[in-house]
Biopython code that builds the backbone (N, CA, C, O; Angstrom):
import numpy as np
from Bio.PDB.StructureBuilder import StructureBuilder

atoms = [
    (1, "MET", "N", (39.985, 29.610, 93.259)),
    (1, "MET", "CA", (39.007, 28.794, 94.310)),
    (1, "MET", "C", (38.247, 30.276, 95.136)),
    (1, "MET", "O", (37.488, 30.441, 94.181)),
    (2, "LYS", "N", (38.055, 30.844, 95.606)),
    (2, "LYS", "CA", (37.660, 31.547, 96.569)),
    (2, "LYS", "C", (36.436, 32.286, 95.994)),
    (2, "LYS", "O", (35.358, 32.569, 96.515)),
    (3, "CYS", "N", (37.087, 32.586, 94.370)),
    (3, "CYS", "CA", (36.056, 33.578, 93.200)),
    (3, "CYS", "C", (34.827, 32.620, 92.949)),
    (3, "CYS", "O", (33.661, 33.017, 92.955)),
    (4, "CYS", "N", (35.285, 31.085, 92.690)),
    (4, "CYS", "CA", (34.481, 30.341, 92.055)),
    (4, "CYS", "C", (33.280, 30.121, 93.269)),
    (4, "CYS", "O", (32.078, 30.326, 93.104)),
    (5, "LYS", "N", (34.007, 29.599, 94.660)),
    (5, "LYS", "CA", (32.546, 29.630, 95.651)),
    (5, "LYS", "C", (31.865, 30.601, 95.716)),
    (5, "LYS", "O", (30.644, 30.537, 95.859)),
    (6, "LEU", "N", (32.674, 31.937, 95.602)),
    (6, "LEU", "CA", (31.530, 32.959, 95.455)),
    (6, "LEU", "C", (30.261, 32.997, 94.695)),
    (6, "LEU", "O", (29.187, 33.305, 95.212)),
    (7, "THR", "N", (30.455, 32.600, 93.160)),
    (7, "THR", "CA", (29.877, 32.880, 92.132)),
    (7, "THR", "C", (29.062, 31.943, 92.209)),
    (7, "THR", "O", (27.959, 31.970, 91.662)),
    (8, "ALA", "N", (29.480, 31.032, 92.868)),
    (8, "ALA", "CA", (28.362, 29.734, 93.238)),
    (8, "ALA", "C", (27.041, 30.338, 94.124)),
    (8, "ALA", "O", (25.888, 30.445, 93.706)),
    (9, "LEU", "N", (27.548, 30.699, 95.459)),
    (9, "LEU", "CA", (26.582, 31.485, 96.011)),
    (9, "LEU", "C", (26.168, 32.031, 95.932)),
    (9, "LEU", "O", (25.109, 32.065, 96.559)),
    (10, "ALA", "N", (26.614, 33.298, 94.887)),
    (10, "ALA", "CA", (26.134, 34.426, 93.976)),
    (10, "ALA", "C", (24.330, 33.630, 93.489)),
    (10, "ALA", "O", (23.193, 33.714, 93.952)),
    (11, "LEU", "N", (25.015, 32.877, 92.285)),
    (11, "LEU", "CA", (23.854, 31.758, 91.690)),
    (11, "LEU", "C", (22.897, 31.119, 92.393)),
    (11, "LEU", "O", (21.695, 31.013, 92.152)),
    (12, "MET", "N", (23.575, 30.685, 93.328)),
    (12, "MET", "CA", (22.935, 29.702, 94.094)),
    (12, "MET", "C", (21.153, 31.019, 94.836)),
    (12, "MET", "O", (19.926, 30.921, 94.808)),
    (13, "ASN", "N", (21.920, 31.782, 95.230)),
    (13, "ASN", "CA", (20.941, 32.613, 95.838)),
    (13, "ASN", "C", (19.940, 33.347, 94.809)),
    (13, "ASN", "O", (18.799, 33.785, 94.951)),
    (14, "LEU", "N", (20.802, 33.305, 93.745)),
    (14, "LEU", "CA", (19.255, 34.416, 92.201)),
    (14, "LEU", "C", (18.515, 33.040, 92.202)),
    (14, "LEU", "O", (17.299, 33.179, 92.328)),
    (15, "LEU", "N", (18.930, 31.777, 92.095)),
    (15, "LEU", "CA", (17.962, 30.620, 91.904)),
    (15, "LEU", "C", (17.189, 30.515, 93.116)),
    (15, "LEU", "O", (16.061, 30.045, 92.968)),
    (16, "ILE", "N", (17.487, 30.797, 94.117)),
    (16, "ILE", "CA", (16.502, 30.624, 95.319)),
    (16, "ILE", "C", (15.326, 31.775, 94.961)),
    (16, "ILE", "O", (14.107, 31.727, 94.799)),
    (17, "THR", "N", (16.310, 32.797, 94.926)),
    (17, "THR", "CA", (15.200, 34.469, 95.019)),
    (17, "THR", "C", (13.891, 34.290, 93.526)),
    (17, "THR", "O", (12.760, 34.771, 93.451)),
    (18, "LEU", "N", (14.553, 33.526, 92.649)),
    (18, "LEU", "CA", (13.784, 33.044, 91.207)),
    (18, "LEU", "C", (12.469, 31.948, 91.770)),
    (18, "LEU", "O", (11.251, 32.007, 91.603)),
    (19, "VAL", "N", (13.196, 31.128, 92.372)),
    (19, "VAL", "CA", (12.179, 30.054, 92.215)),
    (19, "VAL", "C", (10.778, 30.983, 93.551)),
    (19, "VAL", "O", (9.601, 31.080, 93.205)),
    (20, "SER", "N", (11.130, 31.369, 94.548)),
    (20, "SER", "CA", (10.536, 32.093, 95.383)),
    (20, "SER", "C", (9.181, 33.250, 95.232)),
    (20, "SER", "O", (8.173, 33.449, 95.910)),
    (21, "ILE", "N", (9.655, 33.772, 94.177)),
    (21, "ILE", "CA", (9.104, 34.576, 93.298)),
    (21, "ILE", "C", (8.347, 33.843, 92.474)),
    (21, "ILE", "O", (7.259, 34.392, 92.305)),
    (22, "GLU", "N", (8.521, 32.258, 91.553)),
    (22, "GLU", "CA", (7.734, 31.841, 90.750)),
    (22, "GLU", "C", (6.850, 31.325, 92.020)),
    (22, "GLU", "O", (5.687, 31.301, 91.616)),
    (23, "ALA", "N", (6.878, 31.079, 92.807)),
    (23, "ALA", "CA", (6.078, 30.194, 93.611)),
    (23, "ALA", "C", (5.246, 30.802, 94.865)),
    (23, "ALA", "O", (4.759, 30.253, 95.854)),
    (24, "ALA", "N", (5.276, 32.205, 94.418)),
    (24, "ALA", "CA", (4.681, 33.124, 94.804)),
    (24, "ALA", "C", (2.702, 32.594, 95.084)),
    (24, "ALA", "O", (2.025, 32.384, 96.091)),
    (25, "GLY", "N", (2.422, 32.567, 93.582)),
    (25, "GLY", "CA", (1.063, 32.133, 93.316)),
    (25, "GLY", "C", (0.454, 33.205, 92.485)),
    (25, "GLY", "O", (1.147, 34.095, 91.992)),
    (26, "GLU", "N", (-1.182, 33.112, 92.280)),
    (26, "GLU", "CA", (-1.801, 34.351, 91.426)),
    (26, "GLU", "C", (-1.604, 35.760, 91.838)),
    (26, "GLU", "O", (-1.716, 36.786, 91.166)),
    (27, "CYS", "N", (-1.211, 35.555, 93.392)),
    (27, "CYS", "CA", (-1.810, 37.053, 94.570)),
    (27, "CYS", "C", (-0.317, 37.311, 95.065)),
    (27, "CYS", "O", (-0.085, 37.974, 96.076)),
    (28, "GLY", "N", (0.615, 36.773, 94.328)),
    (28, "GLY", "CA", (1.912, 37.127, 94.783)),
    (28, "GLY", "C", (2.273, 37.083, 95.988)),
    (28, "GLY", "O", (1.696, 36.122, 96.500)),
    (29, "ARG", "N", (3.039, 37.700, 96.867)),
    (29, "ARG", "CA", (2.771, 36.923, 98.238)),
    (29, "ARG", "C", (2.119, 37.292, 99.026)),
    (29, "ARG", "O", (2.502, 37.433, 100.188)),
    (30, "MET", "N", (0.817, 37.582, 98.570)),
    (30, "MET", "CA", (-0.357, 37.757, 99.392)),
    (30, "MET", "C", (-1.295, 36.508, 99.463)),
    (30, "MET", "O", (-1.707, 36.055, 98.395)),
    (31, "PRO", "N", (-1.622, 35.985, 100.501)),
    (31, "PRO", "CA", (-1.972, 35.105, 100.602)),
    (31, "PRO", "C", (-3.859, 34.462, 100.110)),
    (31, "PRO", "O", (-4.630, 34.085, 100.992)),
    (32, "ILE", "N", (-4.154, 34.472, 98.991)),
    (32, "ILE", "CA", (-5.421, 34.402, 98.665)),
    (32, "ILE", "C", (-6.389, 34.224, 99.286)),
    (32, "ILE", "O", (-7.401, 34.057, 98.605)),
    (33, "GLY", "N", (-6.547, 34.176, 100.745)),
    (33, "GLY", "CA", (-7.481, 34.382, 101.265)),
    (33, "GLY", "C", (-7.455, 35.951, 102.041)),
    (33, "GLY", "O", (-8.547, 36.433, 102.341)),
    (34, "GLN", "N", (-6.499, 36.541, 102.281)),
    (34, "GLN", "CA", (-6.494, 38.018, 102.877)),
    (34, "GLN", "C", (-6.527, 38.999, 101.236)),
    (34, "GLN", "O", (-6.632, 40.224, 101.300)),
    (35, "ALA", "N", (-6.437, 38.363, 100.001)),
    (35, "ALA", "CA", (-6.982, 39.126, 99.313)),
    (35, "ALA", "C", (-8.038, 38.826, 98.969)),
    (35, "ALA", "O", (-8.364, 39.568, 98.043)),
    (36, "ALA", "N", (-8.990, 37.943, 99.260)),
    (36, "ALA", "CA", (-10.367, 37.632, 99.387)),
    (36, "ALA", "C", (-10.834, 38.492, 100.381)),
    (36, "ALA", "O", (-11.647, 39.355, 100.052)),
    (37, "ALA", "N", (-10.403, 38.394, 101.730)),
    (37, "ALA", "CA", (-10.907, 39.617, 102.557)),
    (37, "ALA", "C", (-11.133, 40.309, 102.174)),
    (37, "ALA", "O", (-12.318, 40.583, 101.984)),
    (38, "SER", "N", (-10.011, 41.171, 101.744)),
    (38, "SER", "CA", (-9.607, 42.902, 101.051)),
    (38, "SER", "C", (-11.348, 43.198, 100.186)),
    (38, "SER", "O", (-12.146, 44.122, 100.350)),
    (39, "LEU", "N", (-11.403, 42.220, 99.456)),
    (39, "LEU", "CA", (-12.984, 42.527, 98.685)),
    (39, "LEU", "C", (-13.732, 42.029, 99.267)),
    (39, "LEU", "O", (-14.527, 41.649, 98.408)),
    (40, "SER", "N", (-14.122, 41.699, 100.266)),
    (40, "SER", "CA", (-15.225, 41.743, 101.348)),
    (40, "SER", "C", (-16.547, 42.897, 101.004)),
    (40, "SER", "O", (-17.647, 42.480, 100.642)),
    (41, "PRO", "N", (-16.321, 44.048, 101.137)),
    (41, "PRO", "CA", (-17.121, 44.676, 100.675)),
    (41, "PRO", "C", (-17.813, 44.411, 99.506)),
    (41, "PRO", "O", (-19.002, 44.697, 99.643)),
    (42, "CYS", "N", (-17.454, 43.841, 98.064)),
    (42, "CYS", "CA", (-18.144, 42.932, 97.341)),
    (42, "CYS", "C", (-18.917, 42.510, 97.074)),
    (42, "CYS", "O", (-19.546, 42.644, 96.025)),
    (43, "LEU", "N", (-19.181, 41.623, 98.280)),
    (43, "LEU", "CA", (-19.996, 40.732, 98.667)),
    (43, "LEU", "C", (-21.140, 40.228, 98.065)),
    (43, "LEU", "O", (-21.331, 39.183, 97.444)),
    (44, "PRO", "N", (-22.252, 41.640, 98.510)),
    (44, "PRO", "CA", (-23.445, 41.474, 97.951)),
    (44, "PRO", "C", (-23.632, 41.718, 96.336)),
    (44, "PRO", "O", (-24.608, 41.235, 95.762)),
    (45, "ALA", "N", (-22.820, 42.357, 95.756)),
    (45, "ALA", "CA", (-22.753, 42.947, 94.087)),
    (45, "ALA", "C", (-22.124, 41.255, 93.520)),
    (45, "ALA", "O", (-21.834, 41.084, 92.336)),
    (46, "THR", "N", (-21.988, 40.100, 94.588)),
    (46, "THR", "CA", (-21.202, 39.005, 93.424)),
    (46, "THR", "C", (-22.535, 38.174, 93.338)),
    (46, "THR", "O", (-22.404, 37.167, 92.643)),
    (47, "LYS", "N", (-23.634, 38.333, 93.812)),
    (47, "LYS", "CA", (-24.710, 37.478, 94.098)),
    (47, "LYS", "C", (-26.083, 37.798, 92.832)),
    (47, "LYS", "O", (-26.772, 37.026, 92.165)),
    (48, "ASN", "N", (-26.019, 39.525, 92.950)),
    (48, "ASN", "CA", (-27.258, 40.267, 92.128)),
    (48, "ASN", "C", (-26.534, 40.743, 90.577)),
    (48, "ASN", "O", (-25.760, 41.699, 90.540)),
    (49, "PRO", "N", (-26.822, 40.109, 89.575)),
    (49, "PRO", "CA", (-25.795, 40.942, 88.529)),
    (49, "PRO", "C", (-26.388, 42.311, 88.423)),
    (49, "PRO", "O", (-25.801, 43.114, 87.698)),
    (50, "ARG", "N", (-27.898, 42.829, 89.292)),
    (50, "ARG", "CA", (-28.285, 44.110, 88.676)),
    (50, "ARG", "C", (-28.532, 44.973, 89.931)),
    (50, "ARG", "O", (-29.214, 45.989, 90.065)),
    (51, "GLY", "N", (-27.844, 44.336, 90.737)),
    (51, "GLY", "CA", (-27.523, 45.410, 92.387)),
    (51, "GLY", "C", (-26.515, 46.100, 92.338)),
    (51, "GLY", "O", (-25.648, 45.905, 91.487)),
    (52, "LYS", "N", (-26.468, 46.696, 92.912)),
    (52, "LYS", "CA", (-25.671, 48.227, 92.758)),
    (52, "LYS", "C", (-24.655, 47.915, 94.124)),
    (52, "LYS", "O", (-24.703, 47.685, 95.332)),
    (53, "VAL", "N", (-23.562, 48.115, 92.805)),
    (53, "VAL", "CA", (-21.902, 48.072, 93.411)),
    (53, "VAL", "C", (-21.040, 48.822, 94.484)),
    (53, "VAL", "O", (-20.286, 49.628, 93.938)),
    (54, "PRO", "N", (-20.917, 48.793, 95.976)),
    (54, "PRO", "CA", (-20.851, 49.377, 96.452)),
    (54, "PRO", "C", (-19.262, 50.553, 96.211)),
    (54, "PRO", "O", (-18.189, 49.951, 96.167)),
    (55, "PRO", "N", (-19.231, 51.621, 96.116)),
    (55, "PRO", "CA", (-18.280, 52.261, 96.335)),
    (55, "PRO", "C", (-16.850, 51.829, 96.565)),
    (55, "PRO", "O", (-15.912, 52.077, 95.806)),
    (56, "VAL", "N", (-16.787, 51.104, 97.787)),
    (56, "VAL", "CA", (-15.809, 50.983, 98.549)),
    (56, "VAL", "C", (-15.272, 49.194, 97.656)),
    (56, "VAL", "O", (-14.249, 48.538, 97.848)),
    (57, "CYS", "N", (-16.385, 48.921, 96.770)),
    (57, "CYS", "CA", (-16.082, 47.828, 96.767)),
    (57, "CYS", "C", (-14.893, 47.959, 95.298)),
    (57, "CYS", "O", (-13.718, 47.604, 95.206)),
    (58, "CYS", "N", (-15.671, 48.515, 94.456)),
    (58, "CYS", "CA", (-15.278, 49.828, 93.248)),
    (58, "CYS", "C", (-13.693, 50.001, 93.290)),
    (58, "CYS", "O", (-12.809, 49.574, 92.548)),
    (59, "ALA", "N", (-13.663, 50.913, 94.621)),
    (59, "ALA", "CA", (-12.064, 50.738, 95.301)),
    (59, "ALA", "C", (-10.850, 49.919, 95.025)),
    (59, "ALA", "O", (-9.859, 50.069, 94.311)),
    (60, "LYS", "N", (-11.364, 48.813, 96.007)),
    (60, "LYS", "CA", (-10.710, 47.548, 96.097)),
    (60, "LYS", "C", (-10.448, 46.867, 94.785)),
    (60, "LYS", "O", (-9.399, 46.223, 94.768)),
    (61, "VAL", "N", (-11.167, 46.861, 93.668)),
    (61, "VAL", "CA", (-11.296, 46.103, 92.816)),
    (61, "VAL", "C", (-10.557, 46.480, 92.067)),
    (61, "VAL", "O", (-10.041, 45.672, 91.294)),
    (62, "GLY", "N", (-10.160, 48.122, 92.001)),
    (62, "GLY", "CA", (-9.510, 48.812, 90.786)),
    (62, "GLY", "C", (-7.963, 48.747, 91.424)),
    (62, "GLY", "O", (-6.998, 48.840, 90.665)),
    (63, "ALA", "N", (-7.785, 48.579, 92.907)),
    (63, "ALA", "CA", (-6.537, 48.603, 92.928)),
    (63, "ALA", "C", (-6.175, 47.297, 92.835)),
    (63, "ALA", "O", (-4.944, 47.305, 92.856)),
    (64, "LEU", "N", (-6.463, 46.472, 92.768)),
    (64, "LEU", "CA", (-5.930, 45.116, 93.300)),
    (64, "LEU", "C", (-5.899, 45.013, 91.317)),
    (64, "LEU", "O", (-5.091, 44.265, 90.767)),
    (65, "ILE", "N", (-6.718, 45.727, 90.646)),
    (65, "ILE", "CA", (-6.996, 45.199, 89.185)),
    (65, "ILE", "C", (-5.303, 45.705, 88.554)),
    (65, "ILE", "O", (-4.709, 45.221, 87.591)),
    (66, "ARG", "N", (-4.780, 46.975, 89.609)),
    (66, "ARG", "CA", (-3.960, 47.971, 88.980)),
    (66, "ARG", "C", (-2.620, 47.039, 89.396)),
    (66, "ARG", "O", (-1.758, 46.672, 88.597)),
    (67, "THR", "N", (-2.645, 46.793, 90.598)),
    (67, "THR", "CA", (-1.412, 45.859, 90.796)),
    (67, "THR", "C", (-1.211, 44.333, 90.628)),
    (67, "THR", "O", (-0.103, 43.843, 90.412)),
    (68, "ASN", "N", (-2.037, 43.811, 90.710)),
    (68, "ASN", "CA", (-2.344, 42.220, 89.901)),
    (68, "ASN", "C", (-3.617, 41.815, 90.063)),
    (68, "ASN", "O", (-4.199, 41.326, 91.031)),
    (69, "PRO", "N", (-4.138, 42.226, 88.425)),
    (69, "PRO", "CA", (-5.176, 41.531, 87.660)),
    (69, "PRO", "C", (-5.646, 40.470, 87.793)),
    (69, "PRO", "O", (-6.842, 40.188, 87.871)),
    (70, "ARG", "N", (-4.169, 39.345, 87.856)),
    (70, "ARG", "CA", (-4.666, 37.701, 88.081)),
    (70, "ARG", "C", (-5.207, 37.675, 89.317)),
    (70, "ARG", "O", (-6.238, 37.006, 89.392)),
    (71, "CYS", "N", (-4.906, 38.095, 90.123)),
    (71, "CYS", "CA", (-5.052, 37.778, 91.513)),
    (71, "CYS", "C", (-6.818, 38.185, 91.822)),
    (71, "CYS", "O", (-7.364, 37.852, 92.874)),
    (72, "LEU", "N", (-7.296, 38.686, 91.093)),
    (72, "LEU", "CA", (-8.843, 39.185, 90.877)),
    (72, "LEU", "C", (-9.516, 38.136, 90.558)),
    (72, "LEU", "O", (-10.495, 37.871, 91.256)),
    (73, "CYS", "N", (-9.175, 37.251, 89.412)),
    (73, "CYS", "CA", (-9.380, 35.983, 88.766)),
    (73, "CYS", "C", (-9.453, 35.130, 89.906)),
    (73, "CYS", "O", (-10.544, 34.715, 90.296)),
    (74, "ALA", "N", (-8.132, 34.763, 90.607)),
    (74, "ALA", "CA", (-7.950, 33.734, 91.370)),
    (74, "ALA", "C", (-8.992, 33.754, 92.450)),
    (74, "ALA", "O", (-9.721, 32.842, 92.842)),
    (75, "VAL", "N", (-8.914, 34.778, 92.771)),
    (75, "VAL", "CA", (-9.798, 35.021, 94.145)),
    (75, "VAL", "C", (-11.312, 34.953, 93.498)),
    (75, "VAL", "O", (-11.845, 33.933, 93.935)),
    (76, "MET", "N", (-12.139, 35.619, 92.674)),
    (76, "MET", "CA", (-13.305, 35.165, 92.266)),
    (76, "MET", "C", (-13.597, 33.464, 91.484)),
    (76, "MET", "O", (-14.769, 33.157, 91.269)),
    (77, "LEU", "N", (-12.815, 32.768, 91.223)),
    (77, "LEU", "CA", (-12.797, 31.533, 90.774)),
    (77, "LEU", "C", (-13.009, 30.685, 92.150)),
    (77, "LEU", "O", (-13.958, 29.915, 92.298)),
    (78, "SER", "N", (-11.704, 30.990, 93.441)),
    (78, "SER", "CA", (-11.181, 29.942, 94.449)),
    (78, "SER", "C", (-12.186, 29.336, 94.929)),
    (78, "SER", "O", (-13.307, 29.657, 94.535)),
    (79, "PRO", "N", (-12.003, 28.230, 95.977)),
    (79, "PRO", "CA", (-13.075, 27.603, 97.061)),
    (79, "PRO", "C", (-13.695, 28.533, 97.971)),
    (79, "PRO", "O", (-14.753, 28.335, 98.567)),
    (80, "LEU", "N", (-12.580, 30.107, 98.077)),
    (80, "LEU", "CA", (-13.372, 30.448, 99.444)),
    (80, "LEU", "C", (-14.495, 31.116, 98.843)),
    (80, "LEU", "O", (-15.606, 31.126, 99.375)),
    (81, "ALA", "N", (-14.231, 31.684, 97.730)),
    (81, "ALA", "CA", (-15.468, 32.128, 96.804)),
    (81, "ALA", "C", (-16.703, 31.585, 96.806)),
    (81, "ALA", "O", (-17.736, 32.188, 97.097)),
    (82, "LYS", "N", (-16.597, 30.287, 96.439)),
    (82, "LYS", "CA", (-17.559, 29.179, 96.228)),
    (82, "LYS", "C", (-18.178, 29.196, 97.568)),
    (82, "LYS", "O", (-19.365, 29.473, 97.745)),
    (83, "ASN", "N", (-17.265, 28.864, 98.599)),
    (83, "ASN", "CA", (-18.093, 28.434, 100.104)),
    (83, "ASN", "C", (-18.836, 29.942, 100.257)),
    (83, "ASN", "O", (-19.857, 30.073, 100.933)),
    (84, "ALA", "N", (-18.372, 30.756, 99.740)),
    (84, "ALA", "CA", (-18.727, 32.307, 100.228)),
    (84, "ALA", "C", (-20.362, 32.458, 99.779)),
    (84, "ALA", "O", (-21.245, 33.058, 100.392)),
    (85, "GLY", "N", (-20.487, 31.507, 98.161)),
    (85, "GLY", "CA", (-21.929, 31.653, 97.919)),
    (85, "GLY", "C", (-21.668, 32.662, 96.738)),
    (85, "GLY", "O", (-22.684, 33.192, 96.289)),
    (86, "ILE", "N", (-20.519, 32.996, 96.189)),
    (86, "ILE", "CA", (-20.156, 33.686, 95.193)),
    (86, "ILE", "C", (-20.617, 33.336, 93.723)),
    (86, "ILE", "O", (-20.252, 32.227, 93.332)),
    (87, "ASN", "N", (-21.430, 34.170, 92.764)),
    (87, "ASN", "CA", (-21.213, 33.797, 91.351)),
    (87, "ASN", "C", (-20.396, 34.097, 90.732)),
    (87, "ASN", "O", (-20.236, 35.225, 90.267)),
    (88, "PRO", "N", (-19.504, 32.905, 90.543)),
    (88, "PRO", "CA", (-18.302, 33.546, 89.432)),
    (88, "PRO", "C", (-18.779, 34.519, 88.309)),
    (88, "PRO", "O", (-18.078, 35.477, 87.984)),
    (89, "GLY", "N", (-20.033, 34.249, 87.697)),
    (89, "GLY", "CA", (-20.665, 34.909, 86.622)),
    (89, "GLY", "C", (-20.673, 36.497, 86.532)),
    (89, "GLY", "O", (-20.426, 37.253, 85.592)),
    (90, "VAL", "N", (-20.962, 36.676, 87.550)),
    (90, "VAL", "CA", (-21.534, 38.128, 88.273)),
    (90, "VAL", "C", (-20.785, 38.713, 88.678)),
    (90, "VAL", "O", (-20.974, 39.923, 88.551)),
    (91, "ALA", "N", (-19.664, 38.335, 89.308)),
    (91, "ALA", "CA", (-18.725, 38.520, 89.948)),
    (91, "ALA", "C", (-17.517, 38.875, 89.486)),
    (91, "ALA", "O", (-16.686, 39.507, 90.138)),
    (92, "ILE", "N", (-17.342, 38.349, 87.972)),
    (92, "ILE", "CA", (-16.315, 38.541, 87.204)),
    (92, "ILE", "C", (-16.462, 39.884, 86.274)),
    (92, "ILE", "O", (-15.569, 40.257, 85.514)),
    (93, "ALA", "N", (-18.021, 40.720, 86.484)),
    (93, "ALA", "CA", (-18.533, 41.433, 85.726)),
    (93, "ALA", "C", (-18.317, 42.766, 86.255)),
    (93, "ALA", "O", (-18.265, 43.795, 85.580)),
    (94, "ILE", "N", (-18.149, 42.635, 87.963)),
    (94, "ILE", "CA", (-18.104, 44.004, 88.979)),
    (94, "ILE", "C", (-16.415, 45.123, 88.171)),
    (94, "ILE", "O", (-16.029, 46.163, 88.704)),
    (95, "PRO", "N", (-15.993, 44.735, 87.358)),
    (95, "PRO", "CA", (-14.938, 45.887, 87.339)),
    (95, "PRO", "C", (-15.578, 46.389, 86.025)),
    (95, "PRO", "O", (-14.872, 47.274, 85.542)),
    (96, "LYS", "N", (-16.410, 46.189, 85.463)),
    (96, "LYS", "CA", (-17.399, 46.417, 84.368)),
    (96, "LYS", "C", (-17.908, 47.001, 84.597)),
    (96, "LYS", "O", (-17.850, 48.103, 84.052)),
    (97, "ARG", "N", (-18.981, 46.681, 85.767)),
    (97, "ARG", "CA", (-20.292, 47.542, 86.557)),
    (97, "ARG", "C", (-19.497, 48.633, 87.441)),
    (97, "ARG", "O", (-20.236, 49.288, 88.175)),
    (98, "CYS", "N", (-18.194, 48.928, 87.499)),
    (98, "CYS", "CA", (-17.632, 49.374, 88.503)),
    (98, "CYS", "C", (-17.015, 50.991, 87.107)),
    (98, "CYS", "O", (-16.659, 52.130, 87.408)),
    (99, "ASN", "N", (-17.100, 50.550, 86.134)),
    (99, "ASN", "CA", (-17.152, 51.405, 85.008)),
    (99, "ASN", "C", (-15.059, 51.460, 85.167)),
    (99, "ASN", "O", (-14.472, 52.541, 85.119)),
    (100, "ILE", "N", (-14.422, 50.333, 85.315)),
    (100, "ILE", "CA", (-13.227, 50.978, 85.573)),
    (100, "ILE", "C", (-12.580, 50.712, 84.208)),
    (100, "ILE", "O", (-12.845, 49.686, 83.581)),
    (101, "ARG", "N", (-11.679, 51.698, 83.727)),
    (101, "ARG", "CA", (-11.249, 51.726, 82.405)),
    (101, "ARG", "C", (-10.818, 51.140, 81.891)),
    (101, "ARG", "O", (-10.989, 50.764, 80.731)),
    (102, "ASN", "N", (-9.884, 50.818, 82.905)),
    (102, "ASN", "CA", (-8.181, 49.580, 82.458)),
    (102, "ASN", "C", (-8.505, 48.190, 82.622)),
    (102, "ASN", "O", (-7.709, 47.338, 82.227)),
    (103, "ARG", "N", (-9.835, 47.804, 83.284)),
    (103, "ARG", "CA", (-10.100, 46.669, 83.036)),
    (103, "ARG", "C", (-9.217, 45.605, 81.993)),
    (103, "ARG", "O", (-8.846, 46.047, 80.906)),
    (104, "PRO", "N", (-8.824, 43.830, 82.480)),
    (104, "PRO", "CA", (-8.799, 43.051, 81.910)),
    (104, "PRO", "C", (-9.434, 42.787, 80.418)),
    (104, "PRO", "O", (-9.049, 41.813, 79.771)),
    (105, "ALA", "N", (-10.250, 43.533, 79.985)),
    (105, "ALA", "CA", (-11.929, 43.310, 79.449)),
    (105, "ALA", "C", (-11.371, 41.995, 78.255)),
    (105, "ALA", "O", (-10.323, 42.104, 77.619)),
    (106, "GLY", "N", (-12.017, 41.175, 78.178)),
    (106, "GLY", "CA", (-11.892, 40.472, 76.771)),
    (106, "GLY", "C", (-10.915, 39.089, 77.274)),
    (106, "GLY", "O", (-10.856, 38.149, 76.482)),
    (107, "LYS", "N", (-10.028, 38.972, 78.824)),
    (107, "LYS", "CA", (-9.269, 37.906, 79.259)),
    (107, "LYS", "C", (-10.221, 37.022, 79.746)),
    (107, "LYS", "O", (-11.359, 37.268, 80.143)),
    (108, "ARG", "N", (-9.666, 36.030, 79.675)),
    (108, "ARG", "CA", (-10.217, 34.838, 80.278)),
    (108, "ARG", "C", (-9.955, 34.744, 81.669)),
    (108, "ARG", "O", (-8.915, 35.192, 82.152)),
    (109, "CYS", "N", (-11.290, 33.902, 82.684)),
    (109, "CYS", "CA", (-11.059, 34.165, 83.762)),
    (109, "CYS", "C", (-11.889, 32.854, 84.245)),
    (109, "CYS", "O", (-12.959, 32.783, 84.850)),
    (110, "GLY", "N", (-10.823, 31.618, 83.657)),
    (110, "GLY", "CA", (-11.365, 30.308, 84.079)),
    (110, "GLY", "C", (-12.272, 29.739, 82.805)),
    (110, "GLY", "O", (-11.624, 29.446, 81.800)),
    (111, "ARG", "N", (-13.736, 29.553, 82.754)),
    (111, "ARG", "CA", (-14.446, 29.615, 81.708)),
    (111, "ARG", "C", (-14.990, 30.829, 81.681)),
    (111, "ARG", "O", (-15.663, 31.019, 80.668)),
    (112, "TYR", "N", (-14.947, 31.625, 82.348)),
    (112, "TYR", "CA", (-15.493, 32.853, 81.824)),
    (112, "TYR", "C", (-14.634, 34.457, 81.579)),
    (112, "TYR", "O", (-13.622, 34.914, 82.111)),
    (113, "ILE", "N", (-15.519, 34.982, 80.585)),
    (113, "ILE", "CA", (-14.862, 35.846, 79.682)),
    (113, "ILE", "C", (-14.551, 37.491, 80.179)),
    (113, "ILE", "O", (-15.436, 38.096, 79.573)),
    (114, "VAL", "N", (-13.818, 38.449, 80.903)),
    (114, "VAL", "CA", (-13.948, 39.256, 81.620)),
    (114, "VAL", "C", (-14.685, 39.964, 80.429)),
    (114, "VAL", "O", (-14.150, 39.921, 79.321)),
    (115, "PRO", "N", (-16.332, 40.854, 80.655)),
    (115, "PRO", "CA", (-16.681, 41.485, 80.040)),
    (115, "PRO", "C", (-15.864, 43.392, 80.262)),
    (115, "PRO", "O", (-16.228, 44.309, 79.527)),
]
sb = StructureBuilder()
sb.init_structure("model")
sb.init_model(0)
sb.init_chain("A")
sb.init_seg("    ")
for serial, (resi, resn, name, xyz) in enumerate(atoms, 1):
    if name == "N":
        sb.init_residue(resn, " ", resi, " ")
    sb.init_atom(name, np.array(xyz, "f"), 0.0, 1.0, " ", f" {name:<3s}", serial, name[0])
structure = sb.get_structure()
């Protein structure tokens, strides 16, 4: 009987862990607002497709692509981005403008395709 209770408890903990991981969202455990704030050096480059992308922006975008590429898309299409005046079509091209080699090229990001 004691073995069954321990097994049930272990399974319950496993399910709770799996649900919490699944519910973490596109940016994992980092709130999307925090992820968006980390990309604030990119703000000028999200409005002008021919504007120079600051090196610090490229570093932040590259780090986010390495750790969680889906988060970048979620940030670029978020209501926070819209409120900041970000043009998603321009913003989604920042990894290419930064010459990031391992970017998720050809992937859909909402109605946009990452170049």
